[in-house]
N, C-alpha and C positions, 0 to 999 in steps of 0.2 A: 163252191165252198158253202157249207151250211151256215146260215146266219140266223141268230135269234133276235136280231134287232129289226122289227117291223116298223116302218115309218108311216105314220098317218098324217093327214093334212094339218092337224092341230099341233103336231110335233115341231113344225117349222116355227111356231111361236116360241117354243122352248129353245130351239137353236138360235133364234134371234135374240132372246134374252141373254144367253150365255155369250154369244159373239159380241153383242152390243156392250155387255158389261166389261168384257176383256179389252175391247177397243177403247172404251171410255177410260179404263184404268191406264192404258198406255198413254192416252192423251193427257191425263192428269200428271203422270210422271214426267212426260215431256215438257209440260208447261211449268211444273214446279221444280223438279230435280235439275232440269237443264236450263233453268231461268238465266237469262243473260243480263237482266237489269233489275236493280233493286231501288225502290224509292227510299227516301230518308226515313220515313215513318214505318217502313215495312221490315218485319223481322225476317232475316235471311235464314231459311231452314234447309237449304239445299246441302247435300253431302258432297256435291261436286265442287271443284275449285271456282272461286268467284272470278267473274270476268269483268273487264272494264266496260263502262257505258260509252255513249257516243262521243263524249268529249275526252275520253282517255283516262278517266279516274274511276276508282272503285268506291262505291258507296254501299256499305253493308254493315249490319249489326249482327255479330255472331252470337246472338242470344239463344238461338235454338239449333245452331249448326253443331256438328259433332267434331270436336277436336280429338286428336289421337289419344290424349291422356284420359278423356272421358270414357273411353272404352274399358279401362281397367281401374279407374279410381272410384272411390265411394262418394256418395252424396253426404256422408257424415265426416266432418272434420276430425282429423287425427286417427281415422281408421286406416290401418295399413292395407295396401292392395292384396296382401296375403290372405286376409279374411274373405275377400271376394273370390280369390282363387280357390280356397278351401270349399266355400259354398258351392261354387260352380262344379268343382270336381266331385264332391259328394252327390250333388244332384245328378250329375252324369252317370255315376256308378249305379245309383239306386234305380234310375230310370232304365238304364240298359238291362239291369237285372229283372225288372218288371216286364220289359218287352221280351226278354228271353223266356221268361215264365209263360208269357202269352203264346210265344211261338211253339214252345214244347207242349203246351196244353192242346194246341190245335195243329196248324201247319203253316206253310207259307201263304195259304189262302187268306190269312188274317189281314194281309195288306190290301185286300179289296175294300176294306172299311176306312172311312175318313178318320176314325179314331186313331188307328195305327199310323196313318199318314201324319196326323198332327203330332202324335207322340214321338214319332221318329224325327219330325222337324224340330221339336223342342230338344231332343237329344243332340241333334246337329248344332243347335244354338249353344248348348252347354259345352259341347266338345270344342267348338271354336272359341267360346268364351274362356275355357280353361287355358287354351294356348295363349290367348291374348293376355289374360291375367298373369300367366307365368312370365310372359315378356315384360309386363308392367312391373312385376316384382324384380326382375333382372335390372330394369332401368332404374328402379328405386335404389337397389343395392349398389349399383355402379355410379350413381350420380354423386358428384363431389358434395361433401357436407356443407361447404361454403355456399354452394349454389342452392342447396336445400334451404339453408337458413335465409338466404335472400328471397327465395320464392315464398317462404312461409310468411314473410312480412306483408304480402299482398292479401287483400280480402278476396278469396276465390269467388265468393258469390258476387261481389261487386264487379269483378272482372267479367264474369259470365253474363251478368244482367245489364251492365251499364256501358260497357266498352262500345264505343262507336267511332269508327275510323272514317273520316271523310274530309276531303279537301277540295274546294272549288274556288277559283278566282275569276270572277267576272263582275260586271257592273252592278248586278243586283244582289249577289250573294258573296260574302266574304266571311267565312268562319272556319275555324279549326277545332274539331272535337278531339278528345284525348288522343295524343300521339306519344309514343315512346318506343324504344327498341324492344322492350318486353312485350308491349301490346302487339306490335307488328309480328313478333315471333309467335305469339299465341294465335294471332289471326291467320298466319300462313300455315301453321301446322294443323291442317285439317286432316281428318281421317283419310287413309288411303283406300285402296280397293277392298282389302279385307275388312276394314272398318265400315265401309259402305255395305258390304255383305252382312256383317254382324248386326248393324242397325236395322237393315231390312228384315233380317231373320227375327229380331226382337219384336218388331211391330207386327209382322205376319203371325208370329206365335201368339201374341196378345189377343188378336182377333180370333184366330183359329181355335185356341183353347177355350175362349168364352163361348163360341157357337157350338163347339163339340160338347162341352159339359152342360150347357143350358138345354140343348136339344135332348141329350141323353136323360138328364134328371127330370125334365119337365114334359117331354113328349114320349120318348121311347120307353122308359121304365114304366110309366103308368098306363100307356096305351098300346105300344107296339113291341113289347118284349117278345123275343124268340129264343131259340136254343143258344145262339152265340151272344145275344145282347141282353140276356136276362141278368138281373142283379145278383152278383156273387162277390166273393172276396177279390177276385182278379179284376172284374169290371169296376168294382168300387175303387181299387187302387189306380186303374187306368184313368178314371175320370175325376180323381181328386189330387193325385200326386203331380200331374202335369200343371194344374193351377197353383198348387201349394208352392212348388219349387220356383215357378215363374214369378209368383208374387213375392217370394222371399228375395229373389234376385232383383226385382223391381224396387223393393224396399231399400236395397243397398246400393244399387248402381247409379250412375250419373247420366243415363241416356235420356234424351228428350222423347216425346211421343206426339208429334204434330199430326193433325187430322189427315192431311193429304196422302199420307202413306198407307191409308186404307186401301189404296190401289194395289199394293202387294198382296194383301189379304184376299181381295177380290180375284186377283189373277191366280192365286193358289187354289181357291175353290173352283174356278173355271177349269183349271188343268185337271183337277180331280174328276169333274163331271165329264170332260172330254175323254178321260181315261176310261170311265164307265161305258161311254158310248162305243169306244173302240173295242173293248173286250166283249161287249155284247154283240157287236157286229162280227166278231170272230167266233161266236158260238155259245157264249155264256147264256144260260137260260133263266137265271134268277137275279134279282136286284137286292143289294145289301140293305137298302133303305127304300121303303115304298113310296116316299115322297119325291124320288128322282126317277121313278118309272115313266116310260114314254107311251105305254099302251092303254092309257086312260084319258078320256076327254078333259079330266081335271088337271092334267099335267101342266098346262101353261100357268094355271093359277098357283099350283104348288111351286113351280120354278120362280114365279114372280115373288111369292111370299118369302122363299128362301133368299132370293137376291136382296129383298128389302130388309131381311133379318140381319144382314151383314152390318148395316149402319148402327143399330142399337147395340149389337154385340161388340163391335169395335169401340163404340162410344162408352161402353162400360169400362173398358181398360183406359181410355182417355180420361174418364172421370176419376179412376183410381189414381192415375199419375198426377192429375191436377190437384186432387185432394191431398196427396202426399206432399206436393209442393206448398200448398196454401196452409194446410193444418200443421204439418211438422215444422215449417219455418216459423210459425207463430209460437208453437209450444217449446221449440228448442232453437231460438234465434242465434245462439252462439255456437251451436253444434251442427246444425243442418245447413246444407248448401242447396239452394234451388237448382234443379236441372235446367230450367229455362223459365 
């Protein structure tokens, strides 16, 4: 079979960078998401169920974990889940329309580009988010009014930020931090499988959208523009609407954004690069982006720079979420609820 992928000695450095990044990301997820122990001063950020430590007790602060209600409630007090549902549904419809426009203007070959991969990933996020928000609206509508009134008496921000459940009885430590039936109920109702997927999608989209738009506007448009990637109305929409709708959702949602889930973003990019290698091994003769080509001695440097670029791009979105929590909580202390 004819292959267009010629492997040179320096390409093995590129292979090593991608494989090493993927394995490193797996290790981070294993140590963080599947953590079995939590120290008293450690924020528990795992989406998996908490597990007891060696003496049989669970010590965890659900400060940055994801509860099921956080998937469809807003960080703004008094905002009905229906507003988040409408936002996600409108975002979904508009982005599907833009992607259809892109497909009709070209053909299925557009999915060779990372831009279309990321755009599709954001569409999947909003599709799942629409379903989850619709479920949240149903829960809100069917919840007894008395229970709603009782729940409203709690300071949601205080529950998210200060609840700590721990109990130990031995010769050196005897303390009980806040315990109640309601607290235990909040603690136990962690997000399930689809909540896990939704949170992972959110944080992957955050990093992927940042690197896509930054590379397009700062590198491709001024220096590497070609027939498909030249700046026009379609490309402008593709590289602005993805960020706009994701930022709008971030402004409204209650999802945390811890650093360690950069691993999902890294794995997403690694899968795309491996996809490029496979289709070139099957006969494709051109590369959608010159900085992922393997037939130049500079390719290891390009791959290393791209790998390193993931950190600041993901950091941009982390900074946005942290700024949202710190600034808005000060400007609107009675209306805004910190996500973590």
